Structure formats: structure tokens, C-alpha cells
N, CA and C atoms as an extended XYZ file, in Angstrom:
441
Properties=species:S:1:pos:R:3:atomname:S:1:resname:S:1:resid:I:1 pbc="F F F"
N         0.564       -1.079       -0.278 N   MET     1
C         0.040        0.137       -0.027 CA  MET     1
C         0.689        1.543        0.034 C   MET     1
N         0.591        2.091       -0.927 N   SER     2
C         1.281        3.560       -0.990 CA  SER     2
C         1.340        4.229        0.203 C   SER     2
N         2.166        5.282        0.138 N   LEU     3
C         2.083        6.310        1.606 CA  LEU     3
C         0.797        7.079        1.132 C   LEU     3
N         0.349        7.580       -0.236 N   SER     4
C        -0.856        7.963       -0.286 CA  SER     4
C        -1.701        7.673        0.054 C   SER     4
N        -2.262        6.176       -0.005 N   SER     5
C        -3.054        5.425        0.470 CA  SER     5
C        -3.537        5.360        2.061 C   SER     5
N        -2.411        4.912        2.489 N   LYS     6
C        -2.588        5.133        3.914 CA  LYS     6
C        -2.666        6.198        4.373 C   LYS     6
N        -2.253        7.482        3.857 N   ARG     7
C        -2.648        8.600        4.737 CA  ARG     7
C        -4.331        9.030        4.348 C   ARG     7
N        -4.667        8.671        2.938 N   LYS     8
C        -6.123        8.769        2.669 CA  LYS     8
C        -6.740        8.065        3.434 C   LYS     8
N        -6.615        6.800        3.822 N   ILE     9
C        -7.344        6.188        4.867 CA  ILE     9
C        -7.332        6.654        6.391 C   ILE     9
N        -6.348        7.117        6.708 N   LYS    10
C        -5.990        7.958        8.023 CA  LYS    10
C        -6.658        8.767        8.109 C   LYS    10
N        -6.479        9.615        6.690 N   ASP    11
C        -7.561       11.045        7.184 CA  ASP    11
C        -8.883       10.745        7.024 C   ASP    11
N       -10.072        9.510        6.448 N   ILE    12
C       -10.958        9.538        6.375 CA  ILE    12
C       -11.410        9.024        7.730 C   ILE    12
N       -10.366        8.353        8.324 N   LYS    13
C       -10.868        7.379        9.670 CA  LYS    13
C       -10.699        8.315       10.632 C   LYS    13
N        -9.978        9.559       10.645 N   CYS    14
C       -10.190       10.737       11.352 CA  CYS    14
C       -11.632       11.372       11.505 C   CYS    14
N       -11.581       11.629       10.076 N   LEU    15
C       -12.632       12.379        9.649 CA  LEU    15
C       -14.306       12.003       10.068 C   LEU    15
N       -14.145       10.578        9.981 N   SER    16
C       -15.398        9.647       10.769 CA  SER    16
C       -15.526        9.623       11.833 C   SER    16
N       -14.725        9.759       12.802 N   GLU    17
C       -14.690        9.851       14.469 CA  GLU    17
C       -15.708       11.112       14.562 C   GLU    17
N       -15.491       12.441       14.140 N   SER    18
C       -16.521       13.327       14.216 CA  SER    18
C       -17.648       13.969       13.502 C   SER    18
N       -17.768       12.867       12.148 N   TYR    19
C       -18.727       13.336       11.246 CA  TYR    19
C       -19.382       12.000       10.368 C   TYR    19
N       -20.404       11.907       10.294 N   ASN    20
C       -21.454       10.753        9.612 CA  ASN    20
C       -20.903       10.943        7.918 C   ASN    20
N       -20.156        9.918        7.757 N   ILE    21
C       -19.599       10.066        6.180 CA  ILE    21
C       -20.559        9.317        5.216 C   ILE    21
N       -20.712        9.645        4.027 N   GLU    22
C       -21.273        8.920        3.297 CA  GLU    22
C       -20.306        8.572        1.960 C   GLU    22
N       -20.381        7.618        1.319 N   TYR    23
C       -19.489        7.189        0.134 CA  TYR    23
C       -20.307        7.361       -1.075 C   TYR    23
N       -19.670        7.303       -2.125 N   GLU    24
C       -20.040        7.402       -3.531 CA  GLU    24
C       -20.157        5.693       -3.933 C   GLU    24
N       -20.887        5.381       -4.520 N   GLU    25
C       -21.116        3.626       -4.535 CA  GLU    25
C       -20.130        3.393       -5.720 C   GLU    25
N       -19.997        4.177       -6.436 N   GLU    26
C       -19.153        3.513       -7.991 CA  GLU    26
C       -17.327        4.148       -7.275 C   GLU    26
N       -17.279        5.050       -6.415 N   ASN    27
C       -16.137        5.680       -6.482 CA  ASN    27
C       -15.728        5.626       -4.859 C   ASN    27
N       -14.885        5.118       -4.183 N   SER    28
C       -14.671        5.135       -2.656 CA  SER    28
C       -13.784        6.499       -2.489 C   SER    28
N       -13.197        7.118       -3.215 N   ASN    29
C       -12.527        8.496       -3.227 CA  ASN    29
C       -13.308        9.687       -3.103 C   ASN    29
N       -14.848        9.268       -3.511 N   VAL    30
C       -15.635       10.588       -3.194 CA  VAL    30
C       -16.651       10.122       -1.953 C   VAL    30
N       -16.560       11.357       -0.744 N   LEU    31
C       -17.212       10.883        0.184 CA  LEU    31
C       -17.991       12.663        0.324 C   LEU    31
N       -19.394       12.311        1.303 N   TYR    32
C       -19.845       13.476        1.831 CA  TYR    32
C       -20.148       13.634        3.051 C   TYR    32
N       -20.141       14.729        3.424 N   VAL    33
C       -20.138       14.942        4.815 CA  VAL    33
C       -21.080       16.405        4.879 C   VAL    33
N       -21.730       16.248        5.941 N   ASN    34
C       -22.539       17.370        6.456 CA  ASN    34
C       -21.710       18.172        7.118 C   ASN    34
N       -22.021       19.791        6.543 N   LEU    35
C       -21.375       20.651        7.234 CA  LEU    35
C       -22.526       21.634        8.277 C   LEU    35
N       -22.307       21.871        9.187 N   GLU    36
C       -23.488       22.879       10.076 CA  GLU    36
C       -22.792       24.258       10.018 C   GLU    36
N       -23.548       25.278        9.767 N   GLY    37
C       -23.110       26.824        9.733 CA  GLY    37
C       -22.516       27.097       11.059 C   GLY    37
N       -21.528       27.706       10.868 N   PRO    38
C       -20.911       28.176       12.110 CA  PRO    38
C       -21.773       29.287       12.824 C   PRO    38
N       -21.554       29.152       14.151 N   ASN    39
C       -22.273       29.822       15.359 CA  ASN    39
C       -22.471       31.569       14.865 C   ASN    39
N       -20.830       31.998       14.805 N   CYS    40
C       -20.977       33.387       14.613 CA  CYS    40
C       -20.859       33.915       13.039 C   CYS    40
N       -22.118       33.261       12.339 N   SER    41
C       -22.152       33.591       11.229 CA  SER    41
C       -23.754       33.287       10.807 C   SER    41
N       -24.050       34.377        9.391 N   PRO    42
C       -25.517       34.395        9.149 CA  PRO    42
C       -26.080       32.645        8.561 C   PRO    42
N       -25.100       31.710        8.422 N   TRP    43
C       -25.739       30.481        8.076 CA  TRP    43
C       -25.674       29.964        9.887 C   TRP    43
N       -25.927       30.304       10.946 N   LYS    44
C       -26.119       29.427       11.960 CA  LYS    44
C       -27.341       28.437       11.868 C   LYS    44
N       -27.344       27.449       12.217 N   GLY    45
C       -28.576       26.777       12.034 CA  GLY    45
C       -28.903       25.924       10.637 C   GLY    45
N       -28.047       26.331       10.058 N   GLY    46
C       -28.017       25.878        8.658 CA  GLY    46
C       -27.186       24.307        8.543 C   GLY    46
N       -27.298       23.447        7.663 N   LYS    47
C       -26.770       22.437        7.371 CA  LYS    47
C       -26.758       22.624        5.804 C   LYS    47
N       -25.119       21.630        5.271 N   TRP    48
C       -24.919       21.809        3.963 CA  TRP    48
C       -24.223       20.541        3.420 C   TRP    48
N       -24.527       19.674        2.626 N   LYS    49
C       -23.970       18.303        2.270 CA  LYS    49
C       -22.876       18.800        1.143 C   LYS    49
N       -21.765       18.637        1.521 N   ILE    50
C       -20.266       18.784        1.043 CA  ILE    50
C       -19.959       17.441        0.535 C   ILE    50
N       -19.681       17.626       -0.728 N   ARG    51
C       -18.806       16.568       -1.471 CA  ARG    51
C       -17.297       16.691       -1.587 C   ARG    51
N       -16.678       15.923       -1.095 N   ILE    52
C       -15.113       15.855       -0.936 CA  ILE    52
C       -14.575       14.413       -2.118 C   ILE    52
N       -13.962       14.924       -2.891 N   GLU    53
C       -12.938       13.886       -3.982 CA  GLU    53
C       -11.637       13.860       -3.616 C   GLU    53
N       -11.057       12.828       -2.845 N   LEU    54
C        -9.822       12.492       -3.016 CA  LEU    54
C        -9.185       11.989       -4.054 C   LEU    54
N        -8.142       12.866       -4.627 N   PRO    55
C        -7.506       12.387       -6.013 CA  PRO    55
C        -6.542       11.510       -5.201 C   PRO    55
N        -6.328       10.821       -6.326 N   GLU    56
C        -5.098        9.576       -6.283 CA  GLU    56
C        -3.876        9.993       -5.525 C   GLU    56
N        -3.536       11.245       -6.023 N   GLN    57
C        -2.093       11.825       -5.530 CA  GLN    57
C        -2.198       12.342       -4.088 C   GLN    57
N        -3.411       12.682       -3.397 N   TYR    58
C        -3.800       12.907       -2.013 CA  TYR    58
C        -2.865       12.471       -1.071 C   TYR    58
N        -2.348       13.049       -0.150 N   PRO    59
C        -2.335       14.772       -0.008 CA  PRO    59
C        -1.614       15.571       -0.566 C   PRO    59
N        -1.025       15.192       -1.897 N   TYR    60
C         0.298       15.623       -2.303 CA  TYR    60
C        -0.598       16.799       -3.058 C   TYR    60
N        -2.043       16.423       -3.753 N   LYS    61
C        -2.695       17.122       -4.743 CA  LYS    61
C        -4.042       17.508       -3.804 C   LYS    61
N        -4.798       18.803       -4.096 N   SER    62
C        -5.863       19.184       -2.991 CA  SER    62
C        -7.030       18.425       -3.662 C   SER    62
N        -7.835       17.914       -2.493 N   PRO    63
C        -9.186       17.669       -2.646 CA  PRO    63
C        -9.870       18.475       -3.759 C   PRO    63
N       -10.957       17.583       -4.304 N   SER    64
C       -11.941       18.694       -4.971 CA  SER    64
C       -12.971       18.738       -4.147 C   SER    64
N       -13.388       19.904       -3.584 N   VAL    65
C       -14.206       20.291       -2.724 CA  VAL    65
C       -15.648       21.009       -2.830 C   VAL    65
N       -16.944       20.462       -2.983 N   GLY    66
C       -18.169       21.547       -3.622 CA  GLY    66
C       -19.180       21.540       -2.640 C   GLY    66
N       -20.460       22.312       -2.645 N   PHE    67
C       -21.435       22.144       -2.066 CA  PHE    67
C       -22.505       21.560       -2.653 C   PHE    67
N       -23.219       20.610       -2.261 N   ILE    68
C       -24.337       20.030       -2.732 CA  ILE    68
C       -25.527       20.456       -2.649 C   ILE    68
N       -25.619       20.971       -1.349 N   THR    69
C       -26.578       21.888       -1.154 CA  THR    69
C       -26.417       23.069       -1.327 C   THR    69
N       -27.294       23.911       -2.108 N   LYS    70
C       -27.504       25.122       -2.489 CA  LYS    70
C       -27.010       25.979       -1.346 C   LYS    70
N       -25.981       27.093       -1.655 N   ILE    71
C       -25.666       27.930       -0.392 CA  ILE    71
C       -25.797       29.565       -1.276 C   ILE    71
N       -26.184       30.586       -0.658 N   TRP    72
C       -25.907       31.985       -1.514 CA  TRP    72
C       -24.587       32.251       -0.630 C   TRP    72
N       -23.513       32.353       -1.377 N   HIS    73
C       -22.317       33.211       -0.985 CA  HIS    73
C       -21.656       33.500       -2.059 C   HIS    73
N       -20.813       34.766       -1.622 N   PRO    74
C       -19.808       35.264       -2.746 CA  PRO    74
C       -18.905       34.106       -3.386 C   PRO    74
N       -18.404       33.707       -2.472 N   ASN    75
C       -17.185       32.488       -3.053 CA  ASN    75
C       -17.577       30.966       -3.390 C   ASN    75
N       -18.934       30.991       -3.653 N   VAL    76
C       -19.592       29.234       -4.016 CA  VAL    76
C       -20.675       29.807       -4.992 C   VAL    76
N       -20.530       28.937       -6.085 N   CYS    77
C       -21.048       29.016       -7.576 CA  CYS    77
C       -22.626       28.529       -7.029 C   CYS    77
N       -23.410       29.170       -7.060 N   TYR    78
C       -24.893       28.589       -6.901 CA  TYR    78
C       -25.253       27.533       -6.990 C   TYR    78
N       -25.022       27.400       -8.604 N   ASN    79
C       -25.920       26.232       -9.646 CA  ASN    79
C       -24.716       24.969       -9.324 C   ASN    79
N       -23.418       25.300       -9.569 N   SER    80
C       -22.462       23.903       -9.271 CA  SER    80
C       -22.050       23.670       -7.785 C   SER    80
N       -22.079       24.630       -7.415 N   GLY    81
C       -21.252       24.486       -5.649 CA  GLY    81
C       -20.224       24.429       -5.600 C   GLY    81
N       -19.144       24.700       -6.436 N   THR    82
C       -17.747       25.360       -6.859 CA  THR    82
C       -17.400       26.265       -5.940 C   THR    82
N       -16.375       25.757       -5.271 N   ILE    83
C       -15.757       26.959       -4.110 CA  ILE    83
C       -14.533       27.485       -4.793 C   ILE    83
N       -14.367       29.144       -4.543 N   CYS    84
C       -13.406       29.581       -4.661 CA  CYS    84
C       -12.606       29.770       -3.305 C   CYS    84
N       -11.700       29.045       -2.867 N   LEU    85
C       -10.970       29.237       -1.912 CA  LEU    85
C        -9.517       28.769       -2.214 C   LEU    85
N        -8.529       29.645       -1.718 N   ASN    86
C        -7.248       29.702       -2.289 CA  ASN    86
C        -6.668       28.388       -1.639 C   ASN    86
N        -6.947       27.957       -0.127 N   VAL    87
C        -6.459       27.058        0.240 CA  VAL    87
C        -6.711       25.492       -0.453 C   VAL    87
N        -7.776       25.538       -0.803 N   LEU    88
C        -8.093       24.524       -1.975 CA  LEU    88
C        -7.666       24.305       -2.922 C   LEU    88
N        -7.273       25.297       -3.641 N   ASN    89
C        -6.834       25.614       -4.922 CA  ASN    89
C        -5.370       25.934       -5.489 C   ASN    89
N        -4.699       26.981       -4.557 N   GLN    90
C        -3.440       27.242       -4.806 CA  GLN    90
C        -2.665       27.054       -3.619 C   GLN    90
N        -3.074       27.019       -2.433 N   SER    91
C        -2.028       26.882       -1.242 CA  SER    91
C        -2.300       25.612       -0.340 C   SER    91
N        -2.538       24.846       -1.056 N   TRP    92
C        -2.987       23.450       -0.412 CA  TRP    92
C        -1.690       22.628       -0.042 C   TRP    92
N        -1.137       22.352        0.984 N   THR    93
C         0.072       21.142        1.132 CA  THR    93
C        -0.286       20.080        1.941 C   THR    93
N         0.556       19.301        2.216 N   PRO    94
C         0.547       17.904        2.577 CA  PRO    94
C         0.180       18.210        3.894 C   PRO    94
N         0.469       19.113        4.549 N   ILE    95
C        -0.053       19.340        6.063 CA  ILE    95
C        -1.527       19.273        6.424 C   ILE    95
N        -1.710       19.539        5.237 N   TYR    96
C        -3.627       19.553        5.685 CA  TYR    96
C        -3.918       18.176        5.337 C   TYR    96
N        -5.533       18.129        6.168 N   THR    97
C        -6.280       16.736        6.115 CA  THR    97
C        -7.698       17.187        5.881 C   THR    97
N        -8.190       16.164        5.543 N   ALA    98
C        -9.725       16.227        5.305 CA  ALA    98
C       -10.391       16.892        6.177 C   ALA    98
N       -10.053       16.742        7.629 N   SER    99
C       -10.767       17.266        8.607 CA  SER    99
C       -10.508       18.764        8.575 C   SER    99
N        -9.119       19.236        8.058 N   HIS   100
C        -9.140       20.639        8.224 CA  HIS   100
C       -10.313       21.586        7.335 C   HIS   100
N       -10.643       20.668        6.167 N   ILE   101
C       -11.415       20.897        5.235 CA  ILE   101
C       -12.916       21.595        6.000 C   ILE   101
N       -13.500       20.476        6.712 N   ILE   102
C       -15.030       20.388        7.340 CA  ILE   102
C       -14.407       21.115        8.554 C   ILE   102
N       -13.656       20.983        9.346 N   ASP   103
C       -13.261       21.883       10.772 CA  ASP   103
C       -12.900       23.127       10.480 C   ASP   103
N       -12.371       23.713        9.756 N   THR   104
C       -11.480       25.175        9.332 CA  THR   104
C       -11.653       25.828        8.596 C   THR   104
N       -11.477       25.358        7.170 N   PHE   105
C       -11.526       25.995        5.763 CA  PHE   105
C       -12.890       26.379        5.468 C   PHE   105
N       -14.029       25.310        5.587 N   LEU   106
C       -15.338       25.746        5.146 CA  LEU   106
C       -15.889       26.571        6.508 C   LEU   106
N       -15.820       26.443        7.664 N   PRO   107
C       -16.487       27.783        8.609 CA  PRO   107
C       -15.814       29.049        8.312 C   PRO   107
N       -14.525       29.091        8.342 N   GLN   108
C       -13.867       30.222        7.680 CA  GLN   108
C       -14.375       30.793        6.350 C   GLN   108
N       -14.543       30.155        5.425 N   LEU   109
C       -15.176       30.669        4.518 CA  LEU   109
C       -16.807       31.073        4.492 C   LEU   109
N       -17.433       30.181        5.431 N   LEU   110
C       -18.807       30.831        5.361 CA  LEU   110
C       -18.601       32.384        6.677 C   LEU   110
N       -17.793       32.417        7.353 N   THR   111
C       -17.710       33.130        8.558 CA  THR   111
C       -17.097       34.657        7.849 C   THR   111
N       -16.309       34.713        6.811 N   TYR   112
C       -15.359       35.429        6.521 CA  TYR   112
C       -15.863       35.573        4.754 C   TYR   112
N       -16.737       35.868        4.153 N   PRO   113
C       -17.033       35.451        2.770 CA  PRO   113
C       -15.959       37.028        1.894 C   PRO   113
N       -15.521       36.498        0.729 N   ASN   114
C       -14.756       37.613        0.292 CA  ASN   114
C       -15.240       38.255       -0.979 C   ASN   114
N       -16.228       39.016       -0.754 N   PRO   115
C       -16.858       39.605       -1.998 CA  PRO   115
C       -15.911       40.218       -2.965 C   PRO   115
N       -14.756       40.256       -3.109 N   GLU   116
C       -13.482       40.849       -3.606 CA  GLU   116
C       -12.879       39.893       -4.721 C   GLU   116
N       -13.518       38.423       -4.296 N   ASP   117
C       -12.963       37.513       -5.450 CA  ASP   117
C       -14.259       36.560       -5.539 C   ASP   117
N       -15.379       36.725       -6.099 N   PRO   118
C       -16.567       36.444       -6.264 CA  PRO   118
C       -16.719       35.050       -7.478 C   PRO   118
N       -17.521       33.927       -7.246 N   LEU   119
C       -18.194       33.157       -8.099 CA  LEU   119
C       -19.342       33.591       -8.021 C   LEU   119
N       -19.989       34.127       -6.962 N   ASN   120
C       -21.471       34.432       -7.238 CA  ASN   120
C       -21.351       36.197       -7.155 C   ASN   120
N       -21.634       36.594       -8.247 N   GLN   121
C       -21.726       38.204       -8.271 CA  GLN   121
C       -22.271       38.568       -7.466 C   GLN   121
N       -23.692       38.019       -7.784 N   GLU   122
C       -24.840       38.820       -7.089 CA  GLU   122
C       -24.810       38.679       -5.576 C   GLU   122
N       -24.488       37.521       -5.393 N   ALA   123
C       -24.085       37.397       -3.618 CA  ALA   123
C       -22.933       38.561       -3.170 C   ALA   123
N       -22.068       38.818       -3.881 N   ALA   124
C       -20.850       39.672       -3.509 CA  ALA   124
C       -21.610       41.147       -3.511 C   ALA   124
N       -22.431       41.338       -4.525 N   LYS   125
C       -22.716       42.874       -4.632 CA  LYS   125
C       -23.801       43.179       -3.608 C   LYS   125
N       -24.508       42.182       -3.126 N   MET   126
C       -25.197       42.221       -1.967 CA  MET   126
C       -24.546       42.472       -0.554 C   MET   126
N       -23.466       41.609       -0.678 N   LEU   127
C       -22.828       41.995        0.745 CA  LEU   127
C       -22.343       43.047        0.757 C   LEU   127
N       -21.617       43.627       -0.509 N   ILE   128
C       -21.048       45.074       -0.643 CA  ILE   128
C       -21.688       46.088       -0.371 C   ILE   128
N       -23.091       46.072       -0.894 N   ASP   129
C       -23.982       46.937       -0.596 CA  ASP   129
C       -24.641       47.127        0.537 C   ASP   129
N       -24.911       45.921        1.096 N   SER   130
C       -25.400       46.133        2.648 CA  SER   130
C       -25.015       44.754        3.037 C   SER   130
N       -24.615       44.370        4.286 N   SER   131
C       -24.264       43.410        4.933 CA  SER   131
C       -25.226       43.129        5.422 C   SER   131
N       -26.135       43.875        6.260 N   ASP   132
C       -27.569       43.672        6.877 CA  ASP   132
C       -27.946       43.051        5.910 C   ASP   132
N       -28.578       43.116        4.927 N   ASN   133
C       -29.389       42.663        3.653 CA  ASN   133
C       -28.947       41.593        3.544 C   ASN   133
N       -27.531       41.267        3.116 N   TYR   134
C       -26.952       39.830        2.652 CA  TYR   134
C       -27.355       38.890        3.740 C   TYR   134
N       -27.202       39.286        5.272 N   SER   135
C       -27.165       38.194        6.380 CA  SER   135
C       -28.646       37.975        6.449 C   SER   135
N       -29.877       39.214        6.299 N   ARG   136
C       -30.952       38.605        6.596 CA  ARG   136
C       -31.411       37.666        5.293 C   ARG   136
N       -30.975       38.152        3.779 N   TYR   137
C       -31.569       37.066        3.026 CA  TYR   137
C       -30.853       35.611        3.009 C   TYR   137
N       -29.479       35.596        3.632 N   VAL   138
C       -28.994       34.263        3.701 CA  VAL   138
C       -29.748       33.471        4.804 C   VAL   138
N       -29.872       34.290        5.852 N   LYS   139
C       -30.790       33.737        7.062 CA  LYS   139
C       -32.183       33.230        6.655 C   LYS   139
N       -32.803       33.797        5.687 N   SER   140
C       -33.826       33.557        5.026 CA  SER   140
C       -33.915       32.296        3.995 C   SER   140
N       -32.540       32.167        3.472 N   THR   141
C       -32.515       30.834        2.142 CA  THR   141
C       -32.075       29.430        3.490 C   THR   141
N       -31.691       29.677        4.534 N   ILE   142
C       -31.417       28.572        5.363 CA  ILE   142
C       -32.306       27.664        5.555 C   ILE   142
N       -33.354       28.039        5.934 N   PHE   143
C       -34.837       27.152        6.168 CA  PHE   143
C       -35.261       26.702        4.589 C   PHE   143
N       -35.247       27.456        3.548 N   LYS   144
C       -35.706       26.864        2.223 CA  LYS   144
C       -34.592       25.888        1.809 C   LYS   144
N       -33.555       25.797        1.716 N   GLU   145
C       -32.143       25.084        1.350 CA  GLU   145
C       -32.475       23.833        2.281 C   GLU   145
N       -32.676       23.730        3.443 N   ASN   146
C       -32.273       22.706        4.460 CA  ASN   146
C       -33.502       21.908        4.215 C   ASN   146
N       -34.917       22.194        3.627 N   ASN   147
C       -35.880       21.394        3.725 CA  ASN   147
C       -36.011       21.072        2.770 C   ASN   147
């Protein structure tokens, strides 16, 4: 078994100690985890299904991560769930684990959206124009998207 495979197994085991993981039937490198909205954010009380695909070269190559559940966020494409986050795209290093994604990176993305680097132009404009209106809108979508 390669070092990459051992690391992948270890990271998935560690993630499964804190989260209920579902696997894609035809591809065991694809897993799904439910992410809860951070307490100090407009997303508090919401849950989103996250898809994580661990490439063969993991952890040396970053996983592909996206939202399955729709989310209104400047750095997430509303239709595809694609995430614009440097640590997943350019800054990934093998020191990071799958748990970092769910425990740290995505909660930080939700808590500190970056409207200057948007995938969702409308959400970014709304946040820039009025953070209060943006927060109200986000809170109104949580119930709709999570039911």
C-alpha cells in the first residue's frame, strides 16, 4: 500500500470520528459530509452536504470540494457548488487533512466571505451594498435550502 493510500485511509478514519460520512457507490474516493453553519455567521442553524473527492495523489494534490446543497455565498457558485478558496486551489500542502476542510476551511469561508473574489456576483454585490441585507437574505435561505 502506497504512502498516499495510507494517508487517505487515516484521514478518512479521523474525519469519520467526528462526522457521519457517506461514500459514492462507484467511487470510494468520493465522500459526503454534512457541514453545520458556524455559530458566529448568518449560516448558523443551517446544514449543507459537502462533496469531497480525494485524488489518487492526495495529500500531495488538493481534494476537489463543493457544496451539494445550494448556498448563497460570494465564493460559492450557486448552481454548481464550486468553491473559490485559495487553500483548496493554490495553497494546499500535504500538512492539511480532510478534517481541516470541514473543521476549519469551510467554516472560515462561511464566517468571512470575500466579495472581492466572487464566483457568485449577485451575492458579492449584495454583501458589498449592505451586509445587513445580505445576512437577512442568507438567514431566509437557510430554512428553504435545508428542507
